[in-house]
All heavy atoms as an XYZ file, in Angstrom:
969
protein
N     140.491    103.890     44.112
C     140.116    104.151     42.755
C     139.699    102.687     42.106
O     140.189    101.696     42.612
C     141.421    104.604     42.181
C     142.469    104.453     43.114
C     141.924    104.236     44.376
N     138.930    102.775     41.041
C     138.553    101.512     40.371
C     139.682    100.777     39.913
O     140.703    101.487     39.489
C     137.586    101.909     39.357
C     137.574    103.403     39.369
C     138.329    103.931     40.471
N     139.832     99.490     39.878
C     140.922     98.795     39.360
C     141.410     99.201     37.892
O     142.567     99.089     37.666
C     140.463     97.247     39.321
C     139.394     97.184     40.340
C     138.754     98.628     40.343
N     140.410     99.564     37.172
C     140.864     99.951     35.780
C     141.644    101.296     35.810
O     142.336    101.641     34.869
C     139.600    100.269     34.890
O     138.706    101.182     35.485
C     138.920     98.923     34.625
N     141.678    102.026     36.823
C     142.337    103.278     36.884
C     143.659    103.127     37.443
O     144.488    104.069     37.490
C     141.588    104.301     37.808
N     144.048    101.917     37.923
C     145.437    101.585     38.513
C     146.251    100.870     37.413
O     145.810     99.875     37.013
C     145.321    100.852     39.768
C     144.484    101.591     40.759
C     146.640    100.482     40.302
C     144.215    100.718     42.004
N     147.383    101.522     37.149
C     148.249    100.795     36.222
C     148.820     99.621     36.835
O     149.228     99.516     38.000
C     149.379    101.921     35.835
C     148.884    103.118     35.117
C     150.110    103.960     34.917
C     148.243    102.721     33.803
N     149.291     98.550     35.970
C     149.917     97.402     36.466
C     151.322     97.699     37.057
O     151.848     96.833     37.867
C     150.018     96.509     35.298
C     149.763     97.326     34.046
C     149.070     98.559     34.479
N     151.897     98.881     36.703
C     153.187     99.144     37.294
C     152.970     99.910     38.545
O     154.103    100.303     39.132
C     153.933     99.983     36.172
O     153.243    101.155     35.819
C     154.384     99.173     35.011
N     151.986    100.323     38.975
C     151.606    101.044     40.285
C     152.350    100.162     41.420
O     152.126     98.914     41.462
C     150.143    101.198     40.456
C     149.966    102.102     41.630
O     149.930    101.574     42.828
O     149.841    103.276     41.462
N     152.902    100.835     42.294
C     153.574    100.046     43.342
C     152.619     99.301     44.275
O     152.926     98.267     44.764
C     154.368    101.095     44.340
O     153.503    101.980     44.927
N     151.424     99.653     44.411
C     150.416     98.968     45.150
C     150.018     97.642     44.434
O     149.683     96.703     45.134
C     149.104     99.764     45.390
O     148.542    100.142     44.154
C     149.285    100.963     46.201
N     150.154     97.624     43.197
C     149.920     96.412     42.425
C     151.283     95.529     42.427
O     151.150     94.387     42.695
C     149.502     96.689     40.928
C     149.453     95.368     40.153
C     148.269     97.539     40.920
N     152.363     96.135     42.104
C     153.581     95.380     42.066
C     154.008     94.787     43.425
O     154.459     93.547     43.449
C     154.753     96.342     41.696
C     156.184     95.686     41.711
C     154.564     96.889     40.256
N     153.768     95.470     44.518
C     154.128     95.020     45.783
C     152.984     94.324     46.571
O     153.201     93.976     47.793
C     154.922     96.107     46.507
C     156.030     96.485     45.958
C     156.298     97.606     45.186
C     157.380     95.874     45.974
N     157.532     97.730     44.744
C     158.310     96.606     45.244
C     157.859     94.627     46.579
C     159.602     96.198     45.069
C     159.224     94.325     46.337
C     160.030     95.084     45.569
N     151.799     94.154     46.037
C     150.676     93.666     46.728
C     150.871     92.352     47.444
O     150.575     92.237     48.680
C     149.456     93.623     45.712
C     148.233     93.136     46.490
C     147.078     93.136     45.577
N     146.793     94.521     45.324
C     146.194     95.021     44.192
N     145.919     94.296     43.192
N     145.816     96.303     44.158
N     151.418     91.471     46.814
C     151.599     90.092     47.538
C     152.554     90.149     48.504
O     152.359     89.530     49.660
C     151.996     88.993     46.424
C     150.874     88.750     45.365
C     151.238     87.537     44.601
N     150.493     87.634     43.254
C     151.042     87.393     42.204
N     152.285     86.968     41.945
N     150.313     87.459     41.147
N     153.671     90.813     48.321
C     154.658     91.064     49.461
C     154.060     91.649     50.628
O     154.258     91.307     51.747
C     155.839     91.866     48.907
C     156.866     92.139     49.930
C     157.668     91.036     50.447
C     157.754     93.352     49.437
N     153.395     92.812     50.389
C     152.791     93.437     51.547
C     151.809     92.562     52.259
O     151.708     92.568     53.584
C     152.013     94.738     50.870
O     152.947     95.548     50.220
C     151.415     95.505     52.080
N     150.909     91.857     51.463
C     150.070     90.826     52.189
C     150.757     89.885     52.963
O     150.368     89.648     54.267
C     149.150     90.238     51.158
C     148.084     89.191     51.663
C     147.340     88.593     50.533
C     146.224     87.742     50.966
N     146.756     86.364     51.350
N     151.810     89.350     52.566
C     152.604     88.353     53.297
C     153.128     89.009     54.499
O     153.140     88.233     55.526
C     153.730     87.726     52.345
O     153.102     87.154     51.241
N     153.734     90.195     54.502
C     154.223     90.875     55.617
C     153.286     91.033     56.622
O     153.498     90.777     57.831
C     154.953     92.100     55.211
C     156.284     92.077     54.416
C     156.720     93.396     53.997
C     157.332     91.403     55.334
N     152.034     91.486     56.197
C     150.994     91.713     57.213
C     150.576     90.528     57.924
O     150.129     90.497     59.079
C     149.770     92.409     56.508
C     149.947     93.823     56.083
C     148.745     94.471     55.377
C     148.958     96.008     54.961
N     147.766     96.480     54.366
N     150.555     89.342     57.138
C     150.283     88.047     57.727
C     151.298     87.405     58.512
O     151.232     86.445     59.140
C     149.727     87.139     56.668
C     148.442     87.634     55.994
C     148.075     86.745     54.753
O     148.853     85.882     54.285
O     146.953     86.996     54.187
N     152.501     88.099     58.545
C     153.587     87.420     59.321
C     154.296     86.428     58.477
O     155.165     85.681     59.220
N     154.020     86.173     57.273
C     154.640     85.072     56.468
C     155.860     85.556     55.814
O     155.871     85.929     54.590
C     153.560     84.619     55.481
C     153.989     83.323     54.678
O     155.168     82.888     54.857
O     153.183     82.823     54.006
N     156.913     85.502     56.549
C     158.179     85.975     56.024
C     158.771     85.109     54.835
O     159.453     85.739     53.921
C     159.252     86.173     57.124
C     158.818     87.135     58.206
C     159.948     87.216     59.307
C     158.518     88.425     57.660
N     158.533     83.924     54.874
C     159.049     83.069     53.827
C     158.500     83.409     52.492
O     159.055     83.590     51.457
C     158.784     81.653     54.148
C     159.469     80.637     53.100
C     159.190     79.221     53.576
C     159.810     78.124     52.645
N     159.662     76.769     53.076
N     157.155     83.623     52.481
C     156.427     84.038     51.191
C     156.774     85.384     50.863
O     156.974     85.780     49.740
C     154.874     83.846     51.399
O     154.596     82.558     51.762
C     154.197     84.286     50.172
N     156.935     86.295     51.849
C     157.359     87.697     51.517
C     158.699     87.733     50.850
O     158.773     88.532     49.820
C     157.366     88.501     52.883
N     159.568     86.901     51.311
C     160.942     86.933     50.675
C     160.720     86.317     49.149
O     161.393     86.910     48.322
C     161.802     86.031     51.537
N     160.035     85.328     49.171
C     159.744     84.779     47.667
C     159.162     85.833     46.755
O     159.559     86.062     45.724
C     158.808     83.610     47.795
C     158.529     83.077     46.477
C     157.471     81.814     46.688
C     156.704     81.604     45.473
N     155.562     80.870     45.675
N     158.154     86.520     47.370
C     157.455     87.546     46.442
C     158.416     88.790     46.153
O     158.435     89.300     45.020
C     156.291     88.133     47.114
C     155.220     87.166     47.353
C     154.684     86.666     46.035
O     154.684     87.295     45.003
O     154.019     85.544     46.137
N     159.315     89.168     47.160
C     160.253     90.159     46.924
C     161.252     89.721     45.765
O     161.554     90.419     44.864
C     161.060     90.497     48.111
C     162.116     91.592     48.007
C     162.787     91.766     49.330
C     163.981     92.861     49.237
N     165.142     92.369     48.548
N     161.740     88.563     45.777
C     162.581     88.057     44.797
C     161.990     88.091     43.448
O     162.523     88.385     42.428
C     163.137     86.562     45.125
C     164.241     86.559     46.069
C     164.779     85.164     46.296
N     163.870     84.233     46.740
C     163.575     83.836     47.977
N     164.162     84.574     48.937
N     162.723     82.940     48.254
N     160.672     87.623     43.390
C     159.937     87.583     42.089
C     159.732     89.058     41.568
O     160.010     89.304     40.259
C     158.489     87.132     42.370
N     159.567     90.092     42.362
C     159.430     91.432     41.812
C     160.863     91.880     41.302
O     160.948     92.376     40.204
C     158.997     92.413     42.986
C     159.072     93.855     42.599
C     157.524     92.126     43.252
N     161.859     91.574     42.044
C     163.227     92.074     41.735
C     163.640     91.296     40.439
O     164.207     91.965     39.616
C     164.230     91.759     42.799
C     163.949     92.633     43.940
C     164.793     92.300     45.249
O     165.246     91.073     45.323
O     165.090     93.201     45.964
N     163.338     90.077     40.288
C     163.568     89.405     39.070
C     162.929     89.906     37.863
O     163.498     90.098     36.854
C     163.248     87.870     39.208
C     163.695     87.034     37.973
C     165.063     87.023     37.667
O     165.926     87.179     38.494
N     165.463     86.949     36.446
N     161.707     90.227     37.999
C     160.893     91.007     36.929
C     161.572     92.258     36.525
O     161.752     92.496     35.346
C     159.455     91.121     37.381
C     158.617     91.873     36.274
C     158.345     91.003     35.101
N     157.678     91.712     34.070
C     157.642     91.650     32.952
N     158.515     90.840     32.338
N     156.874     92.315     32.065
N     162.032     93.082     37.533
C     162.683     94.322     37.156
C     164.005     94.004     36.553
O     164.295     94.722     35.608
C     162.967     95.019     38.457
C     161.679     95.603     39.232
C     161.867     96.208     40.563
O     162.847     95.911     41.237
N     160.968     97.040     41.039
N     164.716     93.017     36.856
C     165.978     92.680     36.101
C     165.640     92.314     34.739
O     166.257     92.651     33.789
C     166.733     91.512     36.838
C     167.439     92.054     38.137
C     168.399     91.001     38.674
N     167.591     90.023     39.347
C     167.285     89.969     40.653
N     167.581     90.933     41.386
N     166.699     88.981     41.143
N     164.566     91.527     34.513
C     164.146     91.146     33.124
C     163.900     92.288     32.327
O     164.339     92.436     31.165
C     163.086     90.134     33.163
C     163.415     88.723     33.727
C     162.098     87.956     33.916
O     160.871     88.529     34.012
N     162.196     86.748     34.069
N     163.151     93.228     32.851
C     162.790     94.460     32.121
C     163.945     95.242     31.744
O     164.084     95.749     30.684
C     161.698     95.202     32.924
C     160.374     94.628     33.080
C     159.508     95.478     34.017
C     159.707     94.526     31.751
N     164.872     95.417     32.744
C     166.122     95.995     32.505
C     166.980     95.333     31.427
O     167.562     96.131     30.667
C     166.908     96.245     33.782
N     167.016     94.133     31.378
C     167.783     93.386     30.348
C     167.176     93.580     28.981
O     167.922     93.706     28.098
C     167.748     91.870     30.651
O     168.369     91.070     29.685
N     165.882     93.637     28.922
C     165.244     93.862     27.604
C     165.576     95.274     27.147
O     165.850     95.484     25.924
C     163.650     93.646     27.691
C     162.970     94.215     26.524
C     163.341     92.091     27.919
N     165.484     96.211     28.092
C     165.867     97.549     27.629
C     167.427     97.663     27.233
O     167.638     98.346     26.104
C     165.659     98.552     28.777
C     164.180     98.962     29.107
C     164.002    100.099     30.088
N     164.844     99.902     31.290
C     164.313     99.383     32.401
N     163.121     98.838     32.415
N     165.019     99.313     33.485
N     168.163     96.950     27.881
C     169.562     97.029     27.489
C     169.760     96.402     26.017
O     170.575     96.977     25.329
C     170.378     96.207     28.527
C     171.987     96.367     28.322
C     172.642     95.655     29.430
C     174.184     95.829     29.194
N     174.897     95.135     30.219
N     169.223     95.201     25.861
C     169.204     94.611     24.546
C     168.681     95.453     23.341
O     169.204     95.554     22.260
C     168.414     93.277     24.505
C     169.057     92.175     25.288
C     168.234     90.974     25.470
O     167.088     91.058     24.997
N     168.619     89.870     26.133
N     167.640     96.332     23.737
C     167.154     97.184     22.696
C     167.705     98.586     22.715
O     167.394     99.479     21.938
C     165.650     97.361     23.015
C     164.865     96.093     22.810
C     163.360     96.234     23.099
N     162.623     95.036     22.896
C     161.400     94.873     23.426
N     160.709     95.877     23.864
N     160.690     93.787     23.097
N     168.831     98.720     23.551
C     169.512     99.946     23.685
C     168.561    101.158     24.119
O     168.620    102.292     23.595
C     170.362    100.403     22.462
C     171.168     99.292     21.941
N     172.346     99.047     22.648
C     171.216     98.412     20.976
C     173.036     98.064     22.119
N     172.263     97.590     21.067
N     167.632    100.806     24.961
C     166.696    101.850     25.325
C     166.874    102.125     26.847
O     166.897    101.295     27.683
C     165.145    101.169     25.371
C     164.670    100.869     24.006
C     163.403    100.213     24.063
O     163.000     99.442     25.107
N     162.513    100.378     22.959
N     167.153    103.596     27.101
C     167.380    103.952     28.476
C     166.192    103.780     29.243
O     165.024    103.813     28.735
C     167.871    105.372     28.311
C     167.245    105.799     26.999
C     167.249    104.602     26.172
N     166.395    103.670     30.574
C     165.146    103.685     31.494
C     164.367    105.089     31.324
O     165.103    106.071     31.294
C     165.572    103.477     32.932
C     164.427    103.734     33.908
C     163.639    102.720     34.092
C     164.345    104.884     34.590
C     162.507    102.866     35.056
C     163.253    105.055     35.508
C     162.409    104.045     35.702
N     163.167    105.076     31.300
C     162.281    106.229     31.121
C     161.319    106.241     32.224
O     160.430    105.447     32.141
C     161.760    106.366     29.763
C     160.858    107.601     29.549
C     161.738    108.760     29.658
O     162.747    108.932     28.956
N     161.217    109.846     30.330
N     161.521    107.120     33.217
C     160.516    107.212     34.346
C     159.201    107.730     33.775
O     159.216    108.548     32.762
C     161.095    108.066     35.469
N     158.198    107.398     34.267
C     156.918    107.856     33.886
C     156.493    109.136     34.249
O     155.974    109.980     33.461
C     155.698    106.851     34.175
O     155.992    105.527     33.723
N     156.756    109.443     35.450
C     156.318    110.786     36.071
C     157.414    111.740     36.545
O     157.157    112.712     37.144
C     155.251    110.495     37.074
C     154.107    109.691     36.725
C     153.966    108.457     37.041
C     153.122    110.325     35.833
C     152.800    107.671     36.598
C     152.116    109.564     35.288
C     151.926    108.261     35.654
N     158.606    111.285     36.354
C     159.741    112.204     36.725
C     160.769    112.346     35.524
O     160.733    111.332     34.723
C     160.469    111.602     38.030
C     159.601    111.766     39.214
C     158.732    110.676     39.521
C     159.685    112.772     40.064
C     157.933    110.813     40.678
C     158.868    112.899     41.091
C     158.015    111.921     41.565
N     161.662    113.304     35.524
C     162.628    113.418     34.607
C     163.905    113.920     35.239
O     163.725    114.607     36.353
C     162.212    114.349     33.391
C     161.955    115.730     33.944
C     161.509    116.537     32.679
N     160.874    117.864     33.180
C     161.647    118.870     33.554
N     162.960    118.791     33.649
N     161.051    120.021     33.982
N     165.070    113.672     34.718
C     166.192    114.308     35.232
C     166.351    115.672     34.714
O     166.282    116.013     33.556
C     167.478    113.452     34.785
C     167.766    112.184     35.555
C     168.884    111.538     34.895
C     168.065    112.408     36.984
N     166.440    116.603     35.619
C     166.607    118.114     35.246
C     168.189    118.243     35.081
O     168.943    117.586     35.616
C     166.172    118.867     36.413
N     168.525    119.148     34.121
C     169.887    119.393     33.860
C     170.535    120.018     35.018
O     169.837    120.605     35.884
C     169.835    120.322     32.710
C     168.540    120.990     32.617
C     167.520    119.953     33.331
N     171.869    119.827     35.201
C     172.479    120.537     36.325
C     172.315    121.983     36.336
O     172.207    122.617     35.319
C     173.983    120.254     36.003
C     173.951    119.126     35.023
C     172.800    119.238     34.233
N     172.062    122.626     37.496
C     171.856    124.104     37.699
C     173.209    124.754     37.363
O     174.307    124.212     37.553
C     171.394    124.286     38.976
O     172.281    124.044     40.010
N     173.076    126.065     36.929
C     174.317    126.772     36.657
C     175.043    127.151     37.859
O     176.270    127.463     37.897
C     173.935    128.041     35.903
O     172.973    128.788     36.528
N     174.325    127.162     39.007
C     175.072    127.603     40.345
C     175.592    126.312     40.961
O     175.072    125.239     40.837
C     174.087    128.328     41.194
O     173.065    127.468     41.690
N     176.584    126.512     41.782
C     177.081    125.390     42.502
C     176.364    125.002     43.790
O     176.646    123.909     44.284
C     178.590    125.614     42.788
O     178.767    126.739     43.587
N     175.491    125.921     44.181
C     174.765    125.506     45.352
C     173.565    124.615     45.044
O     173.136    124.567     44.014
C     174.149    126.814     45.966
O     173.232    127.314     45.136
N     173.253    123.813     46.161
C     172.187    122.780     45.961
C     170.946    123.182     46.496
O     170.423    122.740     47.462
C     172.743    121.437     46.530
S     174.004    120.552     45.612
N     170.410    124.334     46.007
C     169.101    124.685     46.390
C     168.030    123.932     45.610
O     168.031    123.965     44.527
C     169.036    126.282     46.323
O     169.036    126.430     44.884
N     167.105    123.339     46.350
C     166.101    122.581     45.713
C     164.789    122.989     46.272
O     164.571    123.360     47.392
C     166.305    121.068     46.059
O     166.088    120.823     47.374
N     163.769    123.101     45.267
C     162.521    123.459     45.770
C     161.689    122.236     46.368
O     162.141    121.089     46.333
C     161.755    123.892     44.446
O     161.399    122.804     43.670
N     160.568    122.402     46.909
C     159.861    121.270     47.491
C     159.417    120.255     46.436
O     158.948    119.284     46.782
C     158.637    121.911     48.221
O     157.755    122.553     47.278
N     159.340    120.700     45.131
C     159.048    119.703     44.121
C     160.083    118.791     43.692
O     159.896    117.745     43.025
C     158.470    120.484     42.908
C     157.250    121.185     43.077
C     156.784    121.813     41.736
C     155.394    122.428     41.918
N     154.951    123.033     40.694
N     161.419    119.149     44.170
C     162.538    118.354     43.603
C     162.563    116.951     44.397
O     162.302    117.060     45.560
C     163.821    119.073     43.803
C     163.926    120.276     43.011
O     163.131    120.443     41.985
O     164.781    121.080     43.082
N     162.907    115.966     43.777
C     163.128    114.765     44.285
C     164.564    114.251     43.986
O     164.784    113.919     42.803
C     162.108    113.696     43.933
C     162.153    112.311     44.350
C     162.044    112.243     45.968
C     161.253    111.287     43.823
N     165.427    114.295     44.852
C     166.769    113.831     44.563
C     166.913    112.373     44.607
O     166.318    111.763     45.452
C     167.713    114.526     45.637
C     167.921    115.963     45.325
C     168.942    116.560     46.251
C     169.082    118.087     46.029
N     170.190    118.575     46.594
N     167.869    111.737     43.764
C     168.033    110.361     43.834
C     168.678    110.033     45.231
O     169.430    110.874     45.729
C     168.986    110.016     42.763
C     168.795    111.093     41.816
C     168.435    112.293     42.584
N     168.428    108.859     45.759
C     168.914    108.634     47.153
C     170.351    108.193     47.145
O     170.973    108.186     48.101
C     168.014    107.457     47.901
O     168.050    106.324     46.954
N     170.934    107.766     45.960
C     172.243    107.451     45.956
C     172.745    107.588     44.465
O     172.001    107.743     43.538
C     172.427    106.056     46.509
O     171.955    105.139     45.481
N     174.111    107.633     44.375
C     174.754    107.581     43.030
C     174.284    106.338     42.264
O     174.213    106.363     41.103
C     176.094    107.744     43.106
O     176.660    106.503     43.703
N     173.975    105.264     42.931
C     173.483    104.017     42.234
C     172.217    104.383     41.534
O     171.974    103.821     40.439
C     173.228    102.878     43.277
C     172.906    101.540     42.622
C     172.656    100.645     43.771
C     172.093     99.316     43.215
N     171.884     98.317     44.158
N     171.307    105.144     42.158
C     170.070    105.535     41.414
C     170.282    106.341     40.200
O     169.621    106.112     39.232
C     169.185    106.262     42.386
C     168.716    105.545     43.666
O     168.650    104.355     43.561
O     168.353    106.138     44.617
N     171.285    107.141     40.363
C     171.604    108.031     39.052
C     172.076    107.118     38.005
O     171.723    107.283     36.895
C     172.545    109.184     39.406
C     171.879    110.130     40.308
C     173.064    109.810     38.087
C     172.942    111.243     40.861
N     172.957    106.217     38.299
C     173.549    105.324     37.309
C     172.492    104.292     36.744
O     172.436    104.014     35.492
C     174.727    104.451     37.898
C     175.885    105.297     38.103
C     177.017    104.466     38.864
C     178.161    105.362     39.248
N     179.152    104.639     40.017
N     171.595    103.945     37.621
C     170.532    103.051     37.043
C     169.579    103.781     36.165
O     169.016    103.117     35.287
C     169.607    102.524     38.245
N     169.530    105.012     36.150
C     168.576    105.715     35.430
C     169.158    106.095     34.107
O     168.554    106.727     33.227
C     168.042    107.057     36.076
O     169.227    107.889     36.248
N     170.398    105.883     33.961
C     171.165    106.267     32.770
C     171.767    105.002     32.136
O     172.426    104.198     32.779
C     172.402    107.247     33.072
O     173.058    107.463     32.052
N     171.656    104.849     30.792
C     172.181    103.678     30.206
C     173.607    103.877     29.735
O     174.271    103.174     29.112
C     171.360    103.233     28.934
O     171.249    104.279     27.986
N     174.167    105.089     29.919
C     175.440    105.541     29.482
C     176.581    105.005     30.329
O     176.236    104.521     31.461
C     175.524    107.051     29.246
O     175.124    107.593     30.522
N     177.770    105.166     29.905
C     178.986    104.555     30.657
C     179.123    105.348     31.941
O     178.695    106.398     32.085
C     180.172    104.636     29.827
O     180.454    106.021     29.635
N     179.907    104.612     32.813
C     180.176    105.208     34.109
C     180.893    106.545     34.112
O     180.804    107.405     34.929
C     180.984    104.197     34.891
O     182.184    103.933     34.451
N     181.671    106.750     32.999
C     182.422    108.126     32.882
C     181.344    109.171     32.617
O     181.623    110.313     33.067
C     183.456    108.056     31.692
O     182.702    107.862     30.481
N     180.250    108.920     32.000
C     179.308    109.871     31.747
C     178.411    110.167     33.040
O     177.825    111.274     33.138
C     178.453    109.634     30.714
O     177.684    108.578     30.828
N     178.369    109.210     33.924
C     177.612    109.381     35.083
C     178.155    110.493     35.965
O     177.540    111.113     36.769
C     177.358    108.072     35.909
O     178.642    107.700     36.237
N     179.483    110.653     35.937
C     180.086    111.773     36.761
C     179.647    113.098     36.189
O     179.576    114.063     36.982
C     181.672    111.547     36.810
O     182.039    111.790     35.440
N     179.298    113.244     34.895
C     178.873    114.487     34.274
C     177.421    114.772     34.922
O     176.879    115.887     34.768
C     178.896    114.428     32.893
O     177.992    113.472     32.291
N     176.731    113.827     35.450
C     175.407    113.990     35.949
C     175.401    114.485     37.385
O     174.364    114.810     37.957
C     174.528    112.672     36.029
C     174.490    112.115     34.568
S     173.696    110.516     34.563
C     172.031    111.046     35.296
N     176.543    114.814     37.963
C     176.630    115.325     39.320
C     175.909    116.717     39.218
O     176.047    117.459     38.331
C     178.101    115.558     39.700
N     174.989    116.861     40.249
C     174.308    118.052     40.299
C     172.873    117.963     39.698
O     172.050    118.870     39.733
N     172.649    116.925     39.024
C     171.312    116.747     38.412
C     170.341    116.222     39.568
O     170.796    115.779     40.532
C     171.198    115.697     37.288
O     171.734    114.413     37.792
C     172.032    116.022     36.180
N     168.991    116.450     39.325
C     168.049    116.004     40.221
C     166.805    115.540     39.502
O     166.546    115.822     38.348
C     167.740    117.180     41.170
C     167.107    118.405     40.547
C     167.067    119.568     41.544
N     166.452    120.680     40.847
C     166.924    121.451     39.794
N     168.216    121.350     39.475
N     166.160    122.465     39.306
N     166.075    114.745     40.243
C     164.659    114.253     39.681
C     163.745    115.370     39.949
O     163.646    115.894     41.045
C     164.288    113.046     40.318
C     165.162    111.865     39.817
C     166.195    111.176     40.662
C     165.004    111.020     38.832
N     166.680    110.136     39.902
C     165.986    110.072     38.730
C     164.160    111.151     37.658
C     166.103    109.071     37.775
C     164.307    110.221     36.632
C     165.270    109.252     36.669
N     162.928    115.670     38.894
C     161.831    116.678     39.041
C     160.598    115.997     38.516
O     160.627    115.197     37.558
C     162.183    118.060     38.408
C     163.403    118.692     39.153
C     162.429    117.941     36.917
N     159.357    116.377     38.948
C     158.159    115.902     38.358
C     158.028    116.347     36.922
O     158.360    117.467     36.565
C     157.100    116.501     39.292
C     157.775    116.882     40.545
C     159.188    117.237     40.139
N     157.587    115.359     36.063
C     157.303    115.778     34.732
C     155.715    116.144     34.746
O     154.896    115.185     34.623
C     157.467    114.521     33.872
C     157.225    114.789     32.371
O     156.553    115.787     31.965
O     157.891    114.075     31.554
N     155.536    117.387     34.876
C     154.178    117.906     35.142
C     153.263    117.651     33.977
O     152.057    117.285     34.157
C     154.263    119.367     35.478
C     154.879    119.586     36.913
C     154.997    121.098     37.265
O     154.373    121.881     36.590
O     155.609    121.263     38.237
N     153.807    117.644     32.745
C     152.936    117.366     31.585
C     152.459    115.789     31.518
O     151.410    115.515     31.231
C     153.714    117.499     30.158
C     153.931    118.984     29.982
O     153.134    119.866     30.478
O     154.968    119.390     29.295
N     153.424    114.927     31.874
C     153.003    113.532     31.946
C     151.936    113.256     33.084
O     151.089    112.508     32.899
C     154.243    112.652     32.224
N     152.173    114.003     34.250
C     151.174    113.852     35.297
C     149.857    114.319     34.887
O     148.749    113.721     35.125
C     151.687    114.500     36.639
C     152.923    113.859     37.105
C     150.724    114.592     37.696
C     153.751    114.637     38.040
N     149.752    115.434     34.276
C     148.537    115.942     33.678
C     147.849    115.126     32.709
O     146.655    114.782     32.809
C     148.677    117.433     33.013
C     148.767    118.560     33.972
C     148.756    119.894     33.313
N     149.493    120.857     33.939
C     150.764    121.100     33.787
N     151.398    120.712     32.725
N     151.418    122.010     34.484
N     148.654    114.527     31.807
C     148.035    113.622     30.739
C     147.526    112.436     31.507
O     146.416    111.925     31.129
C     149.091    113.080     29.773
C     149.411    114.155     28.798
C     150.372    113.577     27.664
N     151.527    112.975     28.108
C     152.685    113.639     28.311
N     152.661    114.964     27.971
N     153.746    113.082     28.730
N     148.199    111.845     32.587
C     147.743    110.644     33.268
C     146.476    111.033     33.904
O     145.456    110.159     33.880
C     148.749    110.193     34.252
C     148.271    109.169     35.261
C     148.168    107.835     34.828
C     147.926    109.566     36.494
C     147.733    106.947     35.646
C     147.469    108.586     37.326
C     147.184    107.291     36.968
N     146.361    112.101     34.571
C     145.148    112.417     35.297
C     143.883    112.613     34.345
O     142.815    112.297     34.654
C     145.188    113.577     36.230
C     146.082    113.285     37.388
N     145.539    112.460     38.401
C     147.307    113.681     37.905
C     146.503    112.315     39.352
N     147.571    113.112     39.092
N     144.243    113.250     33.232
C     143.168    113.460     32.127
C     142.714    112.152     31.595
O     141.385    111.910     31.664
C     143.613    114.356     31.115
N     143.540    111.219     31.442
C     143.252    109.876     31.001
C     142.417    109.113     32.049
O     141.415    108.431     31.742
C     144.415    109.018     30.372
C     145.130    109.615     29.266
C     146.463    108.923     29.055
O     146.779    107.966     29.673
O     147.205    109.524     28.098
N     142.862    109.231     33.132
C     142.154    108.567     34.371
C     140.718    109.112     34.521
O     139.806    108.315     34.769
C     143.016    108.793     35.560
C     142.368    108.035     36.848
C     143.356    108.145     37.945
N     142.761    107.476     39.150
C     143.395    107.458     40.262
N     144.601    107.971     40.461
N     142.890    106.904     41.290
N     140.525    110.477     34.429
C     139.220    111.023     34.592
C     138.308    110.583     33.368
O     137.169    110.247     33.581
C     139.289    112.598     34.466
C     139.992    113.180     35.615
S     139.332    112.774     37.241
C     137.994    113.966     37.041
N     138.859    110.333     32.138
C     138.022    109.770     31.043
C     137.686    108.382     31.386
O     136.579    108.003     31.020
C     138.887    109.820     29.770
C     139.013    111.279     29.191
C     139.880    111.247     27.987
O     140.533    110.264     27.654
N     139.959    112.353     27.254
N     138.551    107.559     31.770
C     138.238    106.091     32.194
C     137.142    106.108     33.279
O     136.112    105.375     33.055
C     139.484    105.467     32.647
C     139.145    104.038     33.255
C     140.419    105.211     31.486
N     137.266    106.942     34.271
C     136.311    107.025     35.391
C     134.956    107.431     34.859
O     133.826    106.908     35.208
C     136.756    107.744     36.488
C     137.963    107.081     37.297
C     138.637    107.960     38.421
O     138.010    109.077     38.625
O     139.486    107.338     39.078
N     134.959    108.434     33.943
C     133.653    108.918     33.489
C     132.959    108.027     32.473
O     131.762    107.903     32.604
C     133.969    110.183     32.727
N     133.734    107.147     31.851
C     133.008    106.147     30.901
C     132.734    104.833     31.716
O     132.064    104.024     31.050
C     134.102    105.744     29.828
O     135.307    105.195     30.327
N     133.149    104.705     32.934
C     132.732    103.478     33.662
C     131.376    103.572     34.312
O     130.748    104.503     34.377
C     133.749    103.356     34.855
């Protein structure tokens, strides 16, 4: 896609220098680039915390716990890989994170549609 269609938060942009360094076998630079990305993520998290703003994923949302106790998930569901991921996505206290048991990440289809519509407009005007 044209560079204007790629957001600065896209993983290909965020991790570009690290990936290049790894491909070139430059582990020292790769480690430096990884630290830079992680530091930027910590800075953004700190700003959100100061402003009392919870993390808001762009294209996924936490679905409420299902009424059944079974963990049946559709192919569209994306479960967090660990309880750390769930806690990171919530700005609330650790006691409330236990109430998130059974929640799962699901695509925010409206946000995805809006993104694609905006992208098509950008590409059409280029």
